[in-house]
N, C-alpha and C positions, 0 to 999 in steps of 0.2 A: 297844641297844649292840652294836656290831659285834664279832663273835667274833675271837679271836686265833689265830694259828697259829705253831708253832715250826718253824724250818727249820734243819737241820744242813747247813752249807755247807762248801766246800773250805777247807783250812787250819784246820779247827777253829772256824770262825766260827759262833756261835750267835746267831741273830737272831729277834726277835719282831716281827711286824707285824700290822696289821689286815687281815683277809681282804679282797681286792679293792683294797687300797691299793698304790701304787707304792713300791718300795724306793728310798731316796735314792741319789744318785750315789756317795756315799762308800762305802756298802755294796757297790754294784755293782763299784767299783774294787777294794776290799779283797778281794773274793772272786773277782776275775779272771774275771768273767762266768759262772762255774759256779754260778748261783743260780736260784731259782724266780722267774720273772718272770710276773706274772699275765696279761699280754696275749699271751704265747706259748702255742701250742697244747700240749695234753697230749702229743702225739706228739713235738714238739720237746723238751719238758721231759724226756721219757723218754730221749732221745738225750743230753741234757746230763748227766743223772744217770749214765747208763751210761759216758759218757766220763770223768767224774770218778772213778767207782768203779774203772774200769780203770787210771787214772793212779795212784791211791793204792795199788792192788795192785802195780803195777810199782815204786813207791817202796819198798814193803816188801821186795820181792824184791831190789832193789838193796842195801838196807841189810843183808839177810841174805846177800849175796854170791852170789845165784842169777842175777842179771842184771847186765850191765855198765852202769855210769854213762856217759852220753853224753860227759861231760867226759873220762873216761878214754879213751874211744874216740878223741876228737880228739887227746888228748895222745900216745897211742901211735903215731898216724899222723903225728906231727910237725907238727901244725897249730896249735900254741900257742907263742907266743914270750913277749911281755910281757903281764902281767895287771894291770889296773887294779882293785885290791882284793885281798883275800886269796884265794889259790887254794882253800883249804879252804872258804871261804864260798861262792865261786862254784860249787864242786863240789856242795856241799850244797843250794844254791839250785836247781841243775838237777835234783837228785833230788826235791826237794819240790814244785816248781812246773812247770807247763807255761809256762815263762818265754818271753817274746817277744824276738826278736833281729832286728837289721837290719844291712845293709851299704850304705853310701852310695857312689854313683858319680857324679862330675861329668861331664857330657857335653862335655868339652873336645876330643874327637876324634869322628869320625863312626862309630867302631866300638869295641867292646871288644877288648882283646888278651889273650893267654894269661896275662899277669900278673894280670888281674882274676879269673881262675879261682881263685887261691889263697885270697883271703878269702871267695869265694863257696862254696868247698867245705865249710867248717864250717856255713854256712847250709843247704846241701843236706842234710848229715848230720843237722842238728837237725830239719829238716822231716821227714825219713824216720823220725825217732824221736818225732814227735808234737808238736814245739814250733811256736809261731807264728813265722813268718819273713816278713820284708819286704825287698824291694830298693828302696832310695831313690834316685831320680834327682835330682841336684842342679841342676835347671833354674835356680834362683836363685843358688846358691853358685858355679855355673860362671861367672856374670857377674863375680865377684870374683876367683876363682882361688885355689886352695889354695897357700900359700907353702911348705908343708912339703917339705923335701928339695930346695928350689930356691934358687939364688943370683940368678937373673934372673926378674923378674916376667913373667907370661904376657902376651902381646899381647891387647888388647881384642878380643873377638869381636863380629862383626856379629850383629844380631838374627836374621837369616835363617839364619846358620850355627848359632847356638844351637838354633834351631827344628829344623833338619835333623838335627843331631846328636842332639837330644833324642828326636825321633821314631824315628830309626833304632835307637838304643840301647834305647828302650822295647820295640820289637817284637823286637829281638834277645834281650832278656831273656825275653820271653814265649815265644819258640821254645825258648830254653835251658831254661826251667822245664818245658815240655812234654816235652823229652827227658829231663830229670831224673826226671819221673814214670815214664817208661818204664824208666829205670835202676833205680828203686826196685822196680818189679814184677819186673824181670829178676833182681835179687839178693834176692828173697824178702821185701821189705818190703811187707806187705799194707796198703793204704791204709785208714785209719780215718776216721770221720766228723769227728772233731775236728781232723784235720790242717788247717792253715790257712796260706796264703801269699798274698802280694800284691805289687804293684808300685805305688809311689806317687811323686809328684813334689812336691818341696818348694815349687814354685810354688803349690800348692793353698792354702798359708797365707801365704807371703811376699807374694803379689800384693795381699793385703788387710791385711797386718800393720802395725800402728801402731808406729813407732819409739819414740814416747813411752812406750808400754806396756812395751817391752823395757828402756828406760832406767830406768823406774820399778821394774820387777820384778827386773832383773838388774844394771843398771849400777851401782847403789849398793853392791852386794856384791862386784863384781869389782875387785881392787886392781891398780894399774898395775905395781907392783914385781914380783910373781910372774909377770905376763904378759911383762915384759921379760926375765925370767931364763930363759925357754924357749929351748932350743937352736936351734929354728927361727928365732926372732927374732934371737938373738945372731949366728948364722951369716950371716944375710942382711944384717944391718946392718954387720957387720964385714968380711965377705968378698964380699958381693954388691952389688947395686945399690940397697940401702936397702929400707925397707919402707913401703908406703903405709898410710894409715889404714884403707882398705878391707881390705887384707890383714891388718892387725893385728886387725880385728874378725871375721875369718873363723872362728876357733874359737868365738866367741860365737854366730855364726849356726849353726854345726854343733851346738853344745850346745842351742840353741833348737829345732832340728829334732828332736833326741833327746827333749826334754821334750814337744814337741807330739805325737810318736809315742806316748810313754808315756800321755799324756792321751787320745789318740784310739784307740790300738790296743793298749795295755798292753805296749808295747815297753820292756823294762828293760835289755837288753844291746846293746852296739854291738861289731861286729867290724870290724877295719880292717887295712889293709896294714901292712907293717913300719915305714913312716914315719909312721904315724898315732897313735902312742902319746901324743905331746904333745897332739894334738887331742882324744883320748879323755879324758885327764886334765882338760883345760880344759872339755870337755863335761860331765863329772861335776860340776864346780864350778857351771857355768851351770844344769844340771839341778836341783841342790840349792837354788840361790838362787831359781830360779823357783818351785820347789815350796814353799819356806818363805814366799814372798811371798803365797801364796794363803791368805787367812784364812777363806774360806768352807768350812766342813766338808763341805758337800754337793758341792763340786767338787775339794777338795784331794786330792792323792795321799797315800797312807798313809805314815806314818813310825814304825811301831811298833818295828821292830828292824832289824838290818843286812841282813836279807833283803828289805827294801823299798828299799834303796839301788840306784842304777844301777851296773852293772858292765860291764866290757869287756875285750877282749884283742886283741892283734895277731897276725898270722900271720908266719912267717919269710919273709925275702926269699929266693926260690928262685933259686939260682945253680948253675952247673955246677961241676965239680971244679976248674976254673981260676979260679973266683971271678967269672966273667962273669955279669951279671944275666940270669936266665932270662926269655925272652920277647923278647930283643933279638938280632938277627942282623945284623952289620955295621952297626949303628946303626938298623936298621929293625925295628919291632915285628912280631910274628907276630899278625896280626889274626884275629878270629873271623868277620869278613865275608868270604865266599868270593870276592868280587870284588876284595878288597884282598890277600888271601892265598888262593890257590886250594886246593881240597881236596887236590890232589896235593902242593903245597908244604907245607901244614899237616901232612899225614901224614909227609912226608919229614923235616920238622924234628925230629920225635920219634924217627924211625928213626936219625937221625944222632947222637943223644945218646950220649956215652961210657958205657962199662960202669959206671964208678964212680958215675954219677948215677942209674941206672935204678931201683934199689930205692927210693930216696927219692922219686922222681917217681911211681912206682906207688902208693906209700902216700898221697901228698898229692893226686894228681890223678885217682885212680880210686876206684871203689867195690869193687874186688876184695878179698875177705877176706885178712887177713894170712897165714893158713896157705897160701892158694893162691899168694900172692906168693912165699913161700919156695920152693914147688915150681917156679914159673916161673924163679926165679933159679937154682935148682939145675940145671934142664934147660938153661938158657941157658949156664951155665958149662962144660958138657960140650964145646960147640963154639961159642965166642963169635962166630965168623964168620957164623953163621946169624942172629944178632941177634934171637933169638926173643923175648927180653924187650922189646927196643925196638919190635918190631912189635906186640906185645900192648899196650904203652903207647900207641903211635900209634893203634891201632884203638880202644881204649877212650876216649881223649880225643876222637878224631874223631867217634865215635858219640854221645858226650854233647853235643858242640857242634853237629854238623851232621846227626845222625840216622843210623840204621842203613844206609839206602840209600847215602848219600854216603860213609860210612866204607868200605863194601864196594867201591864204585867206586874210591876212592882206593887201597885196598889192591891191587885187581886191576890197576890202572894201574901201580902201583909194581912189581908182579911182572912185568908184561909188559915194562916198561922195563929191568928188571935181570935178567930171565929166571931168577928164583928163586922157587920156590913157598914160601909162608909157612905154617908150621904153628904151632899154639898148643896148649899142654897142656890148655887149658880147653875146647876145641871138642868137641862131640859129633859123631856121624856126619853128621847132617843139616847141621849148620853147616859142617863141613869140605867137604861137597859144594857148598854154596851159594857158597863163596868162588870157585869156578871157573865160576859162571854168567856168561853174557854181560852186560857192564855195560849199564845203561839208556842209551837214545839221548838222553835229556834231560840232556845234559851242560851245563856252565856256560855255554858259548857260546850255548845256546838257552834258557837260563833267564832270566826277567826279573829285573833288579836293582831294588832299592828306589829308589835315587836315579838320576835320569836328566835329560837336557836335551831340550827341545822348542822349536821356533821360535815367535817372537812372533806370526806370522801365523796359526798354528794356534790358540794359546791365546786370542788376542784377537778372532779373526774367524770361527772355526768353531764348530759346535754341540758341546755337551758330549758327545754320543754319539760324535763323531769323536775328541774328546780321550780318551775312555775307550778307544777302539780303538787310538789311537796309543800310549797308555801300556801296552798289553798286558794290561789288565784284562779285556777281552772280545776275541773273535776276529773281530768284524765291527762295522761301524757300526750295522747293524740290531739286533744284539744289544745294543749300547750304548744304542740308542733304547728297546728294551724294558726294559732294566735301569733307565734313568732314569724311564721312565713308571711303573714299579712301585715307585720309590724304593728299589731294591735296592742302590744304591751310595751312597757318602758322600763329602763334601768337607770338608776342614779349615775349619771356620767356627764362628761363634758359634751355638749351638743355637737354631733358630727365627728366625734373623735373616739378612738378606741382606748379610752382611759377613764379613770374614776372622776367623779365630779369634785370640785373644790370642797373640802370638808366643811366649809362654812357657808356654802350656798346650796340651794335646792334646785338642781337642774337635772333634766332627764333627756335621754336619747332613746330612739326606738330600738327594741330588741330585734335581732336578726338571727337566722339559723347559723350561728358561728360554731367553730369547733369547741368541744368542752373546755380545753385548756385556756381559751380566750376569756372565759368568765372572770378569771383572776385579775384581768386588767381593770375591772370595775370595783375591786375591793377597796374600801376606804380604810386606811391604816392597817391593811392586810387582814381585816376580819369583818368588816361591815358591808353588807350588800343591801341595796334598796331597790325594790321592785314596785311597779304601779300598773294597774289596769283601770281604765276609765279615769274619772276626775279625782275620786276620793279613796279608791280601793288600793291601799298601800301596805307593803310589808317591809319592815326594817329587820333584816336578818343578821344575827351575829353568828359567824362561823366558829365552831369550837371543834376540838379534837374528837375523833370517833370514840375514844375511851370516855371522855367527859359526857358525850351525848348518851352513851350506853348507861352510864351511872345515873343520868337524869331520869331514866325510866320512860322517856317520851318516845313516841313513834310519829312518823309523818306519812301522809298519803303516798302510796307507791313504794314504801320501804320494802326491800326484799325480805321475804319470809313473813310478812305481816299482813298480806292481802286477805280480803274476806273470802275469796274463792279458795285460796290455799287452806285457810282455817277450816272451811266447810269440808274439803276433801279429807283433812285430818280427822274430823269428827266421824265421817263415813267409815274411814279405815278403822278407827278405834271401836266403832259400833260393830262392824263385821267381825273383828278379831276378839270381841268380847272384853275389851279393855275398859269399856264404859257401859253402864246400864242406860236404857232409854231415859230414865229420870235424870241421871247425871249429865247426859248429853243435852237434854232440854234445859237443865239448870245452867250449863256452860253457855248455851246459846243465849239465854236470857241475860247472862252477865256480860255477854259480848267479849268473852275471852279474859275478863278480869277476875281476880280473886275476890271473894265476898267482901273482905275488909279493905280492898284497895281503893284509894281515893280516885275521884274523877281525874283524868289526865288534864294537863294544863291546856293542851291545844288539841281539839278534835274538830274536824271539818265535816259538815254534812255532805253526803255524796249520793248520787243517783245510782240505782242498781242497774248494772248492765245485763244483757241477755244471758251471758255465760253464768253470771252469779245466780240469776233467777232459776236457770236450769239445774244448777248444782243444789240449790235450796230445795227444789222440787224432788230431786233425787234423794236428798237426805231425809225429807219428809216421808218418802216411801220406805226407806230403811227403818225409820223410827216405827212406822206402822207395822212392818214385818216383825221387828224385834218384839214389839208389845204383844202381837197376836200369837207369837210362838211361845210366850211365857206361860 
């Protein structure tokens, strides 16, 4: 007879099992993963035990008033508006459990804007305080379009547009989370083993989800009357262009997302923008209906008390003192993509905020402690013309979004443009010196952007190594050849198959040295190609006709007739034949082949000089010297 073992689990669960037997799914869910699982190593189990012990110790300290509840932290920073459920229940839930939370973002645009930062900030704070956090990309819900806060239905998006937006936002979120990790360290939040975050796309389940299952589990419990009484529905039907059946079912889709995340990742809380309260309320109803429909105790989510119920809250709509929606400037969003809103413009937007708004924005959009914010505001009030608080806000948000280097460059550029040094009450001596260092030469005009266009003749007729070079992922065709030979780069495709990826999923397969005509197998909708090198270096390439590309005025690395060596030989020939004077040649070299009034090209990639190019440059220098001496 097998021996038994008693395990004391999180939340006071006392479970008996046979040694070596697997715990059932119900116990796993009820105990939120902090359980002794036989197939895990002793080392892993020790980490689990230590994490749970640490959490329970913190819960006691919060109860005794020795530590701040994370809910109170969010509240005092003005990040809580409407709460779905009892505030006291949510507060106690966050004390007791390492509750999971998520924020959903539909990829209806090619970039996030600063309005998205507001609901993401509570998620960042929760992560820094040990909670499980997920960013959900609504690849499927974007096809429907959220009707909340809208009187006119969204235009139907092409599959290629959804794929491009989805890919760009996915990697934008990844970079943002990396920067948040840096912010956590900078402000003294020491990362623990149990911290957990993730980015997930709801295509992961909707692409294989049965409509019949949803109707069976949820449809019979959702009543039409309450759904019609929602403000979103009434406003759109009364004052808007009406509501489609697809839009009407959007809250059900969002609620099913929530239930799926709870089943897979133990996500119990949803955080949304100021217009998402109705969707959160509907989502709770869908969540509970789906949970009640599961009669299998081995898979059903727990329903013991109110602390097992889904909860959620919205963040305030961030506006300026005149009531204008924060994130909008003359009708245009302030984007997080630096190619849509430059580092300088992004920084400058916050510098221009009126004094009456700054304290609120510092609380909501930065990780600066409240006591330090008081000091910043006090110093700024002495001489408001210096805009000390505005510059601190601009720098903090820029650093979180774009990173330390880009934030410093934006600040330095702003100082140079306005001839005003910027000081900050929080800077130590080394940081103050660093702000006057020469900015990096890798500015935006030489940085590769994620989305780009390339001509059809290149994509359909040239080797993958040339395409890698043209995309800026490698510095030469030979490097692209080596990368493909070692399968060090990836293409958006079905793993292990010679075909394009599902347009609504982000999957990659290693690039190999295939024939040029085989690249067409990976085109999405016949025009979109996605390449990746490393974890975050991605190119979303739209293939256009050669005529369109020529009209765009762009060139790409390795383009025939546009190479640096060939241009240098042309200058040498013109100089020898007397077609250009030495001064004209020097001016042409300084312009890099552009006309004096020609704007910077959209895409320019930095490249290392090869030996041949350096030899030809030396030869041209000799010719210039000879020409000048003979005059």
